[in-house]
C-alpha positions as CSV (number, residue, x, y, z in Angstrom):
1,M,-55.2,-87.2,-249.3
2,N,-52.3,-89.3,-249.1
3,N,-50.8,-92.2,-250.7
4,N,-50.6,-94.3,-247.5
5,D,-54.6,-93.7,-246.5
6,I,-56.6,-96.6,-245.9
7,V,-59.8,-96.8,-248.4
8,V,-62.4,-98.9,-248.7
9,V,-62.5,-100.3,-252.6
10,S,-65.4,-102.6,-252.9
11,V,-68.6,-104.0,-250.3
12,V,-71.1,-106.6,-250.5
13,R,-73.8,-107.6,-248.3
14,T,-76.5,-110.5,-248.7
15,P,-79.9,-109.6,-247.8
16,F,-80.7,-110.3,-243.9
17,G,-83.2,-112.9,-243.2
18,H,-86.3,-113.3,-240.9
19,F,-85.5,-115.9,-238.1
20,G,-86.5,-119.0,-239.8
21,G,-87.1,-117.4,-243.3
22,S,-85.4,-117.0,-247.1
23,L,-81.9,-117.7,-245.9
24,K,-82.7,-120.4,-243.0
25,N,-81.5,-123.5,-245.0
26,M,-78.0,-121.2,-246.2
27,D,-74.7,-122.2,-243.7
28,C,-72.5,-119.9,-242.3
29,Y,-69.6,-121.2,-244.5
30,D,-72.0,-120.4,-247.2
31,L,-73.3,-116.7,-246.5
32,G,-69.9,-115.8,-246.4
33,A,-68.2,-117.4,-249.6
34,V,-71.1,-115.5,-251.5
35,V,-70.4,-111.9,-250.2
36,M,-66.2,-112.7,-250.5
37,K,-66.6,-113.8,-254.0
38,E,-69.1,-110.8,-255.3
39,V,-67.2,-108.3,-252.8
40,L,-63.7,-109.2,-255.7
41,A,-66.0,-109.5,-258.2
42,R,-67.5,-106.2,-258.1
43,V,-63.7,-104.5,-258.8
44,N,-62.5,-106.9,-261.1
45,L,-60.2,-108.9,-258.9
46,N,-58.7,-112.6,-258.4
47,G,-58.5,-114.3,-254.7
48,G,-55.2,-114.4,-255.2
49,V,-54.7,-110.6,-254.0
50,V,-55.8,-111.1,-251.0
51,D,-53.3,-111.3,-248.3
52,E,-55.2,-111.9,-246.0
53,V,-59.0,-112.7,-244.1
54,F,-60.2,-111.0,-241.1
55,W,-63.3,-112.8,-240.7
56,G,-66.2,-112.1,-237.8
57,V,-67.9,-115.0,-236.6
58,G,-70.7,-115.7,-233.3
59,D,-72.3,-119.2,-232.1
60,T,-70.8,-121.7,-234.1
61,S,-72.9,-124.8,-232.7
62,C,-74.6,-123.1,-236.5
63,C,-71.8,-124.8,-238.0
64,K,-71.0,-128.0,-240.0
65,D,-68.1,-128.3,-237.9
66,P,-68.9,-126.7,-234.1
67,F,-65.9,-127.7,-232.5
68,T,-63.2,-125.1,-234.2
69,P,-64.7,-124.5,-237.9
70,V,-62.4,-122.1,-238.8
71,V,-65.4,-119.9,-240.4
72,A,-62.6,-117.5,-242.5
73,R,-61.2,-120.2,-243.7
74,Q,-63.6,-122.5,-244.6
75,S,-65.7,-119.1,-246.6
76,L,-62.8,-118.3,-248.2
77,L,-61.8,-121.8,-250.1
78,K,-65.7,-121.9,-251.0
79,A,-65.3,-118.5,-252.4
80,G,-62.8,-120.0,-253.8
81,L,-60.0,-118.1,-252.9
82,P,-56.5,-119.1,-253.5
83,P,-55.7,-121.8,-250.0
84,E,-52.9,-120.1,-249.6
85,T,-54.4,-117.6,-248.4
86,P,-53.8,-116.5,-244.2
87,S,-57.3,-115.9,-242.5
88,C,-58.5,-115.3,-239.3
89,S,-62.2,-116.2,-237.4
90,L,-63.2,-114.0,-234.4
91,D,-65.8,-113.6,-232.2
92,K,-67.1,-110.2,-230.8
93,A,-69.9,-110.9,-230.8
94,C,-72.2,-108.1,-232.8
95,V,-68.5,-105.7,-232.8
96,S,-67.1,-108.3,-235.1
97,A,-67.2,-107.4,-238.6
98,M,-66.5,-104.1,-237.8
99,S,-63.8,-105.4,-235.9
100,A,-62.8,-107.7,-238.9
101,V,-62.3,-104.1,-240.6
102,N,-60.2,-102.6,-237.7
103,Y,-57.8,-105.4,-237.6
104,G,-57.2,-105.4,-241.5
105,C,-56.1,-102.0,-241.4
106,R,-54.1,-102.3,-238.8
107,T,-52.4,-105.1,-240.7
108,I,-52.1,-102.9,-243.3
109,R,-50.6,-100.0,-241.1
110,A,-47.9,-102.7,-240.0
111,S,-46.8,-103.3,-243.8
112,E,-47.9,-107.2,-243.0
113,G,-50.4,-107.0,-245.7
114,E,-51.4,-104.5,-248.6
115,I,-54.9,-105.7,-249.3
116,I,-57.7,-107.4,-247.0
117,L,-61.0,-108.8,-247.1
118,A,-62.6,-108.1,-243.9
119,G,-66.2,-109.2,-243.0
120,G,-68.6,-111.3,-241.1
121,A,-71.6,-114.0,-241.7
122,T,-74.4,-114.9,-239.1
123,S,-76.8,-118.0,-239.2
124,F,-79.1,-117.7,-236.2
125,S,-82.0,-120.0,-238.2
126,T,-79.7,-122.9,-238.0
127,V,-78.6,-122.5,-234.2
128,P,-78.8,-125.9,-232.7
129,F,-80.6,-127.0,-229.7
130,L,-78.1,-128.2,-227.3
131,L,-77.8,-131.6,-224.9
132,R,-75.2,-130.9,-222.0
133,N,-73.4,-132.8,-219.7
134,Q,-73.8,-136.2,-221.6
135,R,-70.3,-137.0,-222.3
136,F,-69.3,-139.1,-219.2
137,Q,-72.9,-139.9,-217.9
138,S,-74.6,-143.0,-217.5
139,K,-78.8,-142.6,-217.4
140,K,-81.0,-145.3,-217.1
141,M,-83.8,-143.5,-216.9
142,G,-85.4,-139.9,-216.8
143,H,-85.9,-137.0,-219.1
144,L,-83.3,-135.4,-220.7
145,I,-83.6,-131.5,-221.4
146,L,-82.9,-129.6,-224.6
147,E,-81.1,-126.2,-224.5
148,D,-81.9,-123.2,-226.1
149,P,-79.1,-121.0,-226.6
150,L,-80.8,-118.5,-228.0
151,L,-83.3,-117.8,-225.2
152,E,-83.2,-114.8,-222.8
153,L,-80.0,-113.8,-225.5
154,G,-77.0,-112.7,-223.5
155,Y,-74.6,-114.5,-221.2
156,K,-75.8,-116.7,-218.5
157,D,-73.3,-115.4,-215.6
158,Y,-75.0,-111.8,-216.4
159,S,-78.6,-110.2,-217.0
160,P,-80.3,-110.8,-220.9
161,V,-79.0,-108.0,-222.8
162,A,-82.8,-107.0,-223.3
163,K,-82.7,-106.0,-219.8
164,D,-80.1,-104.1,-219.6
165,A,-80.5,-102.0,-222.3
166,G,-83.8,-101.4,-221.3
167,E,-82.7,-100.6,-217.5
168,V,-80.1,-98.4,-218.9
169,A,-82.7,-96.5,-221.4
170,V,-84.8,-95.7,-217.9
171,K,-81.8,-94.5,-216.4
172,H,-81.4,-91.9,-219.2
173,D,-84.9,-90.8,-218.9
174,I,-85.8,-92.6,-222.2
175,G,-89.2,-94.4,-222.3
176,R,-90.9,-96.9,-223.5
177,E,-93.2,-94.9,-226.0
178,E,-90.3,-93.3,-227.3
179,Q,-88.3,-96.5,-228.4
180,D,-91.2,-97.6,-229.7
181,A,-91.9,-94.1,-232.0
182,W,-88.0,-95.1,-232.7
183,S,-88.7,-98.4,-233.8
184,V,-91.5,-97.5,-236.2
185,R,-89.3,-94.5,-237.7
186,S,-86.6,-97.5,-238.5
187,H,-89.1,-99.4,-240.5
188,Q,-90.2,-95.7,-242.0
189,R,-87.2,-94.8,-243.2
190,Y,-86.7,-98.0,-244.0
191,G,-89.0,-98.8,-246.6
192,E,-88.4,-94.8,-248.3
193,A,-85.0,-95.7,-248.7
194,H,-85.7,-99.2,-250.2
195,A,-88.2,-98.0,-252.6
196,K,-86.0,-95.3,-254.0
197,G,-83.5,-98.4,-254.6
198,K,-80.9,-97.4,-251.6
199,F,-79.8,-100.2,-250.8
200,K,-79.1,-101.7,-254.3
201,E,-75.6,-100.8,-254.1
202,E,-74.7,-102.2,-251.4
203,M,-77.0,-105.2,-252.0
204,L,-76.5,-108.6,-253.3
205,P,-80.2,-110.3,-254.7
206,L,-79.8,-113.7,-253.8
207,E,-81.5,-116.4,-256.3
208,L,-83.0,-118.7,-254.0
209,M,-84.5,-122.7,-254.7
210,Q,-87.0,-124.4,-253.6
211,K,-88.6,-127.3,-252.4
212,D,-90.8,-127.3,-255.6
213,G,-87.9,-126.8,-257.8
214,S,-88.8,-122.8,-259.0
215,S,-86.1,-120.6,-257.9
216,K,-86.7,-117.3,-255.6
217,V,-85.5,-114.1,-255.5
218,L,-84.9,-112.3,-252.1
219,N,-83.8,-108.4,-252.3
220,V,-85.3,-107.0,-249.5
221,D,-84.6,-107.0,-245.6
222,E,-86.7,-109.7,-244.5
223,Q,-86.8,-107.9,-241.0
224,Y,-89.2,-105.1,-242.8
225,R,-92.7,-104.8,-241.5
226,P,-93.8,-101.8,-243.6
227,G,-97.6,-101.6,-241.8
228,A,-95.7,-100.8,-238.2
229,T,-97.4,-98.8,-236.0
230,I,-97.0,-97.5,-232.5
231,E,-100.3,-98.8,-231.8
232,Q,-99.0,-102.3,-232.5
233,L,-95.7,-102.0,-231.0
234,A,-97.6,-100.6,-227.5
235,R,-99.3,-104.3,-227.2
236,L,-96.2,-105.8,-227.5
237,K,-95.0,-107.1,-223.7
238,P,-91.1,-106.8,-222.3
239,I,-89.1,-109.6,-222.9
240,Y,-87.0,-111.2,-220.4
241,G,-87.1,-108.5,-217.3
242,S,-86.9,-105.5,-219.4
243,P,-88.5,-102.7,-218.2
244,T,-88.8,-101.4,-221.7
245,C,-87.1,-103.3,-224.9
246,T,-89.6,-105.9,-226.7
247,A,-89.7,-107.6,-230.1
248,G,-91.2,-104.4,-231.6
249,N,-88.5,-101.9,-230.5
250,A,-85.6,-104.5,-231.3
251,P,-84.3,-105.9,-234.2
252,G,-85.1,-110.3,-234.6
253,L,-82.1,-112.7,-234.6
254,N,-81.4,-112.3,-238.1
255,D,-79.3,-114.8,-241.1
256,G,-76.7,-112.7,-243.4
257,A,-73.1,-111.8,-244.5
258,A,-71.6,-108.8,-245.6
259,A,-68.1,-107.9,-247.2
260,I,-65.6,-104.8,-247.2
261,L,-62.1,-105.0,-248.7
262,I,-59.8,-101.9,-247.7
263,T,-56.3,-101.2,-249.2
264,T,-53.9,-98.1,-248.6
265,R,-54.6,-95.0,-251.8
266,K,-51.5,-96.1,-253.6
267,K,-52.1,-99.7,-254.1
268,A,-55.9,-98.3,-255.3
269,A,-54.3,-96.2,-257.8
270,E,-52.0,-99.3,-258.9
271,L,-54.9,-101.6,-259.2
272,G,-57.1,-98.6,-260.8
273,L,-59.7,-98.6,-258.6
274,K,-61.7,-95.5,-257.6
275,P,-61.9,-95.4,-253.2
276,L,-64.9,-95.7,-252.4
277,A,-64.4,-94.1,-248.9
278,T,-60.7,-93.3,-247.0
279,I,-60.9,-94.6,-243.3
280,V,-59.8,-91.6,-241.0
281,N,-59.6,-93.8,-238.0
282,M,-61.7,-96.6,-236.3
283,V,-61.3,-97.6,-232.7
284,S,-62.4,-100.3,-229.8
285,T,-63.5,-99.7,-226.8
286,A,-65.4,-101.2,-223.6
287,T,-67.0,-100.7,-220.6
288,K,-69.3,-102.1,-217.3
289,P,-70.9,-105.0,-219.0
290,G,-74.3,-104.0,-218.4
291,L,-73.8,-100.6,-219.9
292,M,-74.0,-102.1,-223.3
293,A,-76.7,-99.5,-224.3
294,E,-73.8,-96.5,-223.8
295,V,-71.1,-98.0,-225.7
296,P,-71.4,-96.6,-229.2
297,A,-71.6,-92.9,-227.2
298,L,-68.1,-94.0,-225.8
299,A,-66.4,-95.3,-229.0
300,I,-67.4,-92.4,-231.4
301,N,-66.5,-89.9,-228.8
302,K,-63.0,-91.7,-228.7
303,S,-63.1,-91.5,-232.5
304,M,-63.7,-88.4,-232.5
305,S,-60.9,-87.0,-229.6
306,K,-58.7,-89.0,-232.1
307,A,-59.2,-87.1,-234.9
308,G,-59.8,-83.9,-233.0
309,L,-63.5,-83.8,-234.3
310,N,-66.4,-83.1,-232.5
311,I,-70.0,-83.9,-233.3
312,D,-71.3,-80.9,-234.7
313,E,-68.6,-81.8,-237.5
314,I,-70.4,-85.2,-238.6
315,D,-72.6,-85.3,-241.6
316,L,-74.2,-88.4,-240.7
317,I,-74.0,-91.2,-238.0
318,E,-75.0,-94.7,-238.1
319,I,-75.9,-96.7,-234.9
320,N,-76.6,-100.0,-234.8
321,E,-80.1,-100.8,-233.5
322,A,-79.3,-104.0,-231.4
323,F,-82.7,-102.1,-229.3
324,A,-84.1,-98.8,-229.8
325,A,-82.8,-98.3,-226.2
326,V,-78.7,-98.5,-227.3
327,T,-79.4,-96.2,-230.7
328,L,-81.1,-93.3,-228.2
329,V,-79.6,-93.3,-225.2
330,S,-76.6,-93.6,-227.5
331,T,-77.4,-90.2,-229.2
332,K,-78.9,-88.5,-226.1
333,M,-74.9,-88.8,-224.1
334,L,-73.6,-87.9,-227.3
335,A,-75.7,-84.5,-227.5
336,G,-74.2,-84.2,-223.8
337,G,-78.5,-84.6,-221.9
338,N,-79.1,-81.8,-224.2
339,A,-82.7,-81.9,-225.7
340,V,-82.5,-79.6,-228.9
341,K,-79.5,-80.7,-230.1
342,Y,-80.6,-84.6,-229.0
343,K,-83.3,-83.7,-231.6
344,A,-81.2,-82.6,-234.1
345,L,-78.2,-85.2,-234.2
346,Q,-81.8,-88.0,-234.1
347,E,-82.1,-86.2,-238.0
348,K,-79.0,-87.1,-239.2
349,M,-79.2,-90.9,-237.1
350,N,-79.7,-93.9,-239.6
351,V,-81.5,-92.1,-242.5
352,N,-82.4,-94.8,-244.1
353,G,-83.6,-96.8,-241.1
354,G,-81.9,-99.2,-239.2
355,A,-81.2,-102.8,-237.4
356,I,-84.6,-103.0,-236.2
357,A,-86.3,-102.9,-239.8
358,I,-83.0,-103.9,-241.6
359,G,-81.7,-107.1,-239.4
360,H,-79.4,-107.6,-237.2
361,A,-77.4,-110.6,-238.7
362,N,-75.2,-109.8,-235.4
363,T,-71.9,-110.6,-236.5
364,A,-72.0,-109.0,-240.0
365,S,-73.6,-105.5,-238.4
366,G,-70.5,-103.9,-238.3
367,A,-69.5,-104.3,-241.8
368,R,-73.1,-103.7,-242.9
369,I,-73.6,-100.0,-241.3
370,M,-70.2,-98.9,-242.8
371,M,-71.4,-100.0,-246.4
372,T,-74.6,-98.0,-245.7
373,L,-72.7,-95.1,-244.1
374,I,-70.8,-95.1,-247.2
375,Y,-73.5,-95.1,-250.0
376,E,-75.5,-92.4,-248.3
377,L,-72.5,-90.0,-248.3
378,R,-71.7,-90.7,-251.5
379,R,-75.4,-89.9,-252.5
380,R,-74.8,-86.7,-250.6
381,G,-72.1,-85.5,-252.1
382,G,-69.4,-86.7,-249.4
383,G,-69.0,-85.7,-246.0
384,I,-67.9,-87.0,-242.7
385,G,-69.6,-89.7,-241.0
386,I,-69.2,-91.9,-237.9
387,A,-70.9,-96.0,-237.5
388,A,-70.5,-97.4,-234.0
389,L,-72.5,-100.7,-232.2
390,C,-72.1,-102.6,-229.1
391,G,-71.6,-106.1,-228.4
392,G,-70.2,-109.0,-226.1
393,L,-70.5,-108.0,-223.0
394,A,-70.4,-104.2,-223.5
395,Q,-67.7,-103.9,-225.5
396,G,-67.9,-101.2,-228.5
397,D,-66.3,-99.9,-231.8
398,A,-66.5,-97.3,-234.4
399,A,-65.6,-96.4,-237.7
400,L,-64.9,-92.7,-238.9
401,I,-65.2,-92.6,-242.3
402,K,-65.1,-89.5,-245.3
403,V,-66.4,-89.5,-248.6
404,E,-64.5,-86.9,-250.8
């Protein structure tokens, strides 16, 4: 251990809401503010200690101020942090929250800050329909066409991400049945973990007011389907031209936020804080846009190489289930195509379920998988874990984490 080590001292997330579910009326600013405030409260710190906020945000059309909404700034002000706190809102799609933590680490290493708040928030449920190309047109007659930015989720100049993921899975000989089986496993593992209270440490229950004036406490991720079976999933049709990806072997369009507070080991000691984990390293990578499903493996290999480790030395792995195809493809790559090793690595992978059951609030997910990994390592008495995910036209991040 070194005084200059970057350590995690507090983490928290909201439950992830289903599309159109319990969080559908919470805007992106409020989701962020809730976890920013709580991550500090959990270690009895006031907002004045935060040197900078890095915050992941994707589609800002959902914001009340869709044009340059400065989501990090809006959320930190709502959370009660001092107005003098600088911030940066960043968009790398699903990678955003993990990259936010990475930028925080870089800031600390550059001696430009000691305490950094990072994370991200997503509100798919508040994304509006779009009406394009009307500003300079005079339309006397004819229909106006509304566009749904969530349809065929992806990028207009490229294939839908579901199509890419399915095609790459087929290339790696990972078929539809295997992906459906992994999805059922995700729900089963999540159900077992939630029943044991494993998510209580990372999740902040939300009290939500209802239309009739009553309140409801949300303390479970709404994407979870306790009765999911392979037979049910097999009846679903592939989406957006994908050979294998369906609504059942993918996460939903989920709402939620997650925050992580990092500092140096020396500063944590000065503040009387016990680190939850040490961030050994963080890396970013990218590849050809269609190969999104391979990116987590590339990021993990880059991180391990940087640390001089191999996959056999890693105790636990989290790969975000952007699709079952992504997690399985990257796991198979990490196994080097060895069937026995492939199965062995699956036993270390997403042991409490993944985004297919938890949900994928995309610009919060990078922070979510880090905190899920940290708490599971702590429950096991320590160890080394790695978390990785893909996003944004085949970019990827990984975080190598050690718990003493």
